[in-house]
ZAMARGU-4260 file (C-alpha; in steps of 0.2 Angstrom, whole numbers, plus 5000, padded with zeros to 4 digits):
<rodrens>
0) 5309/5262/4894 | 5292/5268/4900 | 5281/5273/4884 | 5264/5280/4882 | 5252/5275/4867
5) 5249/5286/4852 | 5233/5296/4855 | 5228/5299/4837 | 5209/5296/4832 | 5214/5283/4819
10) 5221/5272/4833 | 5205/5273/4844 | 5195/5268/4829 | 5205/5253/4826 | 5204/5248/4844
15) 5185/5250/4845 | 5184/5239/4829 | 5194/5226/4836 | 5184/5225/4852 | 5168/5222/4842
20) 5174/5211/4828 | 5160/5198/4833 | 5147/5210/4827 | 5154/5215/4811 | 5137/5222/4804
25) 5140/5236/4817 | 5157/5241/4813 | 5152/5256/4802 | 5142/5263/4815 | 5155/5262/4828
30) 5168/5268/4816 | 5157/5284/4812 | 5155/5286/4830 | 5175/5285/4833 | 5178/5298/4819
35) 5165/5310/4827 | 5174/5308/4843 | 5191/5312/4835 | 5184/5327/4827 | 5179/5333/4844
40) 5196/5331/4851 | 5204/5341/4837 | 5191/5354/4839 | 5198/5356/4857 | 5215/5360/4851
45) 5224/5344/4848 | 5233/5344/4831 | 5231/5330/4819 | 5245/5318/4820 | 5252/5324/4837
50) 5260/5311/4848 | 5270/5308/4864 | 5289/5304/4863 | 5297/5290/4873 | 5312/5294/4883
55) 5325/5281/4889 | 5327/5279/4906 | 5343/5272/4913 | 5344/5257/4924 | 5342/5258/4943
60) 5333/5275/4941 | 5316/5279/4947 | 5304/5271/4934 | 5292/5285/4936 | 5291/5295/4919
65) 5289/5313/4923 | 5281/5322/4908 | 5277/5340/4908 | 5259/5344/4908 | 5262/5354/4893
70) 5265/5338/4882 | 5250/5329/4887 | 5233/5329/4879 | 5221/5342/4885 | 5209/5335/4898
75) 5193/5327/4891 | 5180/5339/4886 | 5161/5336/4891 | 5156/5333/4873 | 5169/5320/4871
80) 5164/5312/4887 | 5146/5312/4882 | 5150/5303/4866 | 5161/5290/4874 | 5145/5286/4886
85) 5135/5285/4871 | 5147/5272/4863 | 5146/5262/4879 | 5127/5263/4880 | 5127/5257/4861
90) 5139/5243/4865 | 5128/5236/4880 | 5112/5238/4868 | 5120/5229/4854 | 5126/5214/4867
95) 5108/5214/4873 | 5101/5214/4855 | 5113/5199/4850 | 5107/5189/4865 | 5089/5192/4861
100) 5092/5187/4843 | 5101/5171/4849 | 5086/5167/4861 | 5073/5170/4847 | 5083/5160/4835
105) 5083/5145/4847 | 5064/5148/4850 | 5061/5148/4831 | 5070/5132/4829 | 5061/5123/4843
110) 5044/5130/4836 | 5049/5124/4819 | 5053/5107/4826 | 5036/5106/4836 | 5027/5111/4820
115) 5035/5097/4811 | 5030/5084/4823 | 5012/5092/4824 | 5011/5091/4805 | 5017/5073/4805
120) 5004/5068/4819 | 4990/5077/4809 | 4995/5068/4794 | 4995/5051/4803 | 4978/5055/4810
125) 4971/5060/4793 | 4979/5043/4785 | 4972/5033/4800 | 4954/5042/4798 | 4955/5037/4779
130) 4960/5019/4783 | 4949/5017/4798 | 4932/5026/4791 | 4924/5009/4788 | 4930/5001/4803
135) 4922/5015/4813 | 4906/5012/4805 | 4907/4993/4809 | 4911/4997/4827 | 4894/5008/4828
140) 4885/4992/4822 | 4894/4979/4833 | 4901/4986/4849 | 4886/4994/4856 | 4894/5010/4860
145) 4912/5005/4863 | 4920/5020/4854 | 4936/5019/4846 | 4950/5026/4857 | 4961/5034/4843
150) 4950/5050/4840 | 4950/5054/4859 | 4968/5051/4861 | 4972/5062/4845 | 4961/5076/4851
155) 4969/5076/4868 | 4987/5076/4860 | 4982/5090/4848 | 4974/5100/4861 | 4990/5099/4871
160) 5001/5104/4856 | 4990/5119/4852 | 4991/5124/4871 | 5010/5123/4870 | 5010/5133/4854
165) 4999/5146/4861 | 5011/5148/4876 | 5025/5150/4864 | 5017/5163/4855 | 5012/5172/4871
170) 5030/5171/4875 | 5036/5179/4859 | 5023/5192/4861 | 5030/5196/4878 | 5048/5196/4872
175) 5042/5208/4857 | 5033/5219/4871 | 5049/5220/4881 | 5059/5224/4866 | 5048/5239/4861
180) 5058/5250/4873 | 5073/5246/4862 | 5065/5253/4846 | 5075/5268/4846 | 5091/5259/4847
185) 5086/5246/4835 | 5081/5260/4822 | 5100/5263/4821 | 5103/5245/4813 | 5105/5245/4794
190) 5088/5246/4786 | 5091/5230/4775 | 5095/5220/4790 | 5080/5227/4801 | 5068/5223/4786
195) 5075/5206/4785 | 5072/5202/4803 | 5054/5209/4803 | 5050/5199/4787 | 5057/5183/4794
200) 5048/5185/4810 | 5032/5190/4801 | 5033/5174/4790 | 5036/5163/4805 | 5021/5171/4815
205) 5010/5168/4799 | 5015/5150/4797 | 5012/5147/4816 | 4995/5156/4815 | 4990/5146/4799
210) 4996/5129/4808 | 4986/5133/4824 | 4970/5136/4812 | 4973/5120/4804 | 4975/5111/4820
215) 4959/5119/4827 | 4949/5114/4812 | 4956/5096/4813 | 4951/5095/4831 | 4934/5102/4827
220) 4931/5089/4813 | 4937/5074/4825 | 4925/5081/4838 | 4910/5082/4827 | 4914/5063/4820
225) 4915/5057/4839 | 4899/5067/4843 | 4890/5060/4828 | 4895/5041/4832 | 4890/5043/4851
230) 4873/5050/4844 | 4871/5035/4833 | 4875/5023/4847 | 4863/5031/4859 | 4850/5030/4846
235) 4853/5012/4843 | 4853/5008/4861 | 4836/5018/4863 | 4829/5008/4850 | 4834/4992/4858
240) 4827/4997/4874 | 4811/5002/4866 | 4810/4985/4858 | 4814/4976/4874 | 4800/4986/4882
245) 4788/4981/4869 | 4793/4962/4871 | 4791/4963/4889 | 4773/4971/4887 | 4769/4958/4874
250) 4774/4944/4886 | 4761/4949/4898 | 4748/4938/4889 | 4744/4927/4904 | 4726/4919/4906
255) 4724/4929/4922 | 4735/4944/4930 | 4740/4932/4944 | 4744/4916/4933 | 4763/4919/4932
260) 4779/4916/4941 | 4796/4924/4942 | 4812/4913/4938 | 4828/4916/4947 | 4839/4903/4939
265) 4856/4908/4946 | 4864/4912/4962 | 4869/4930/4959 | 4868/4947/4966 | 4859/4955/4952
270) 4844/4943/4948 | 4829/4949/4957 | 4811/4954/4957 | 4803/4970/4965 | 4786/4974/4972
275) 4781/4991/4966 | 4769/4994/4980 | 4776/4998/4997 | 4768/4994/5014 | 4758/5004/5026
280) 4762/5004/5045 | 4756/4988/5051 | 4754/4980/5068 | 4751/4963/5061 | 4753/4954/5044
285) 4751/4937/5035 | 4763/4934/5020 | 4760/4919/5009 | 4769/4913/4993 | 4772/4897/4982
290) 4790/4893/4980 | 4801/4880/4972 | 4819/4880/4977 | 4833/4872/4966 | 4848/4876/4977
295) 4856/4868/4993 | 4862/4870/5006 | 4850/4884/5010 | 4837/4891/4999 | 4842/4909/5001
300) 4831/4923/5004 | 4814/4921/4996 | 4809/4939/5001 | 4816/4955/5011 | 4808/4971/5017
305) 4819/4986/5021 | 4815/5003/5026 | 4827/5018/5030 | 4837/5015/5045 | 4833/4996/5046
310) 4837/4985/5030 | 4830/4969/5040 | 4812/4975/5044 | 4805/4958/5038 | 4816/4945/5030
315) 4814/4926/5027 | 4830/4918/5024 | 4838/4901/5025 | 4858/4903/5023 | 4869/4888/5023
320) 4865/4874/5035 | 4855/4885/5046 | 4836/4883/5047 | 4823/4895/5039 | 4823/4911/5049
325) 4811/4925/5050 | 4819/4942/5055 | 4808/4957/5061 | 4817/4973/5065 | 4832/4963/5065
330) 4826/4950/5079 | 4827/4932/5074 | 4815/4917/5076 | 4819/4900/5068 | 4805/4892/5059
335) 4801/4873/5057 | 4799/4873/5038 | 4808/4862/5025 | 4806/4867/5007 | 4823/4862/4998
340) 4817/4846/4990 | 4815/4855/4973 | 4796/4854/4973 | 4782/4867/4974 | 4777/4872/4992
345) 4765/4884/5000 | 4771/4893/5014 | 4763/4907/5025 | 4769/4917/5040 | 4759/4927/5052
350) 4764/4939/5066 | 4756/4951/5077 | 4765/4965/5087 | 4756/4960/5103 | 4768/4949/5112
355) 4778/4946/5096 | 4767/4931/5092 | 4771/4921/5075 | 4764/4905/5066 | 4773/4896/5052
360) 4762/4886/5039 | 4769/4874/5026 | 4756/4867/5013 | 4741/4872/5023 | 4748/4864/5040
365) 4753/4874/5055 | 4770/4867/5059 | 4776/4879/5073 | 4772/4895/5083 | 4782/4907/5095
370) 4782/4923/5103 | 4792/4937/5109 | 4798/4942/5091 | 4800/4961/5091 | 4785/4963/5103
375) 4776/4979/5102 | 4786/4985/5086 | 4775/4992/5073 | 4781/4987/5055 | 4787/5004/5047
380) 4780/5010/5031 | 4787/5017/5014 | 4801/5003/5012 | 4805/4991/4998 | 4800/4973/4995
385) 4814/4963/4985 | 4810/4945/4979 | 4825/4934/4979 | 4838/4944/4988 | 4843/4950/5005
390) 4845/4970/5007 | 4860/4976/5016 | 4854/4994/5011 | 4836/4999/5007 | 4834/4991/4989
395) 4852/4986/4985 | 4869/4979/4991 | 4865/4961/4988 | 4875/4946/4993 | 4875/4932/4980
400) 4878/4919/4994 | 4861/4924/5001 | 4851/4924/4985 | 4836/4913/4981 | 4838/4901/4967
405) 4822/4894/4960 | 4804/4899/4956 | 4792/4910/4966 | 4774/4914/4963 | 4758/4922/4972
410) 4767/4932/4984 | 4753/4940/4994 | 4752/4950/5010 | 4739/4956/5022 | 4739/4968/5036
415) 4730/4955/5048 | 4732/4937/5053 | 4723/4925/5042 | 4713/4910/5049 | 4720/4893/5047
420) 4705/4888/5037 | 4709/4902/5024 | 4728/4897/5024 | 4722/4879/5020 | 4710/4884/5006
425) 4725/4893/4997 | 4737/4878/4999 | 4725/4865/4992 | 4719/4876/4978 | 4701/4877/4984
430) 4701/4895/4986 | 4711/4911/4981 | 4713/4927/4991 | 4723/4941/4985 | 4733/4951/4997
435) 4726/4966/5005 | 4741/4977/5005 | 4751/4968/4992 | 4741/4957/4979 | 4750/4946/4967
440) 4747/4953/4949 | 4757/4956/4934 | 4757/4975/4935 | 4763/4975/4953 | 4779/4965/4950
445) 4794/4969/4940 | 4810/4959/4936 | 4827/4965/4935 | 4845/4958/4931 | 4839/4944/4919
450) 4825/4937/4930 | 4810/4932/4920 | 4792/4931/4921 | 4784/4915/4915 | 4765/4909/4913
455) 4760/4897/4927 | 4745/4888/4933 | 4751/4884/4950 | 4739/4871/4955 | 4742/4861/4939
460) 4761/4862/4940 | 4759/4856/4959 | 4750/4841/4954 | 4762/4837/4940 | 4776/4838/4953
465) 4767/4826/4964
</rodrens>
């Protein structure tokens, strides 16, 4: 038997209600739309309660069910079709609103969880701050600038948390902007439900804004405390540096400006002295000094002079088991000197660019001469003289294995070749000649890295050693 269903408006309303049973709070709206649709059908001539009758069809016959067109419902009118389209659009809108509400509920739950963690972290930070306040004061007194690590880490964590919350808020605002086009449809929702949703969203937004403000304030307080701690530490360091400077200035109470020595007690790459004056361009020189070595094998580097483009412009070095060497413009001559017995020795070296001729004196006696050491090469000006270290770059990159260990005094330099009699007079303490280009005076020498200046009367100390 082939049957058609009843076409009454009540049946259509029940079908629509069953199709949207998951969205129960919209049943009334759909029911009203269904009733309006039914009225339109009746207005087009279909009497209320009319129905189609079913007719039995014998077995084996054609299953088609020919029905006279006069028994069928009249064709759908344009007004009914418009209402049906409206119902379909409302159904799609309701589904979209449902998905949006579900998505926003998930976002709200995630934000609530995030806020709870942030609140716990902020509480832990406040507890740690209340417990560790005295310890931070102790750090500022003892650690000399080593700041506690917890405030910085907390600030970074709070910054990341606030950034994440801001992104969430922007996302919610974007969703609200996208939903603004659906305000006309949303207005069809029941007033109580719409007001409840708006109130809930407003409360959540207010809580988020208050939490963000609290986190910003907490971050500002932590930053201010860290900045204040840093300022106190810098002030303490500045006071210490000023005090060290005063002690260094008060240590200059030598009998005369040249009666001092520099002490380099360790073989390191950071203890050294520095001559504040530089050299002019020179075509000859004489360099003399008193030194007392306490290292073996090799005394290291009593002095080095480096210029831009040539770190080995002038170097005196004894490295390992090699003899003492004089380097000029990275050219090498071996000197017949021996000063590694732990006693004071006076050494002088002369050199002239003419044929590269050189002389080596120890304790007033000329022990060796030579030539062809960087001939016709003028000594370049504007470099750096370092006492106790060999320079790989101008003024730095020292090697501890090449460092001088011991004491050094009366480093003087002339821009000419001195006579043997003058050198002998300085060696036997019968005469003193300050250098013409580098004189040995207190204000001309600085010590760094732990090297020290000590008062010295060289001739008396030399006699005591003897």
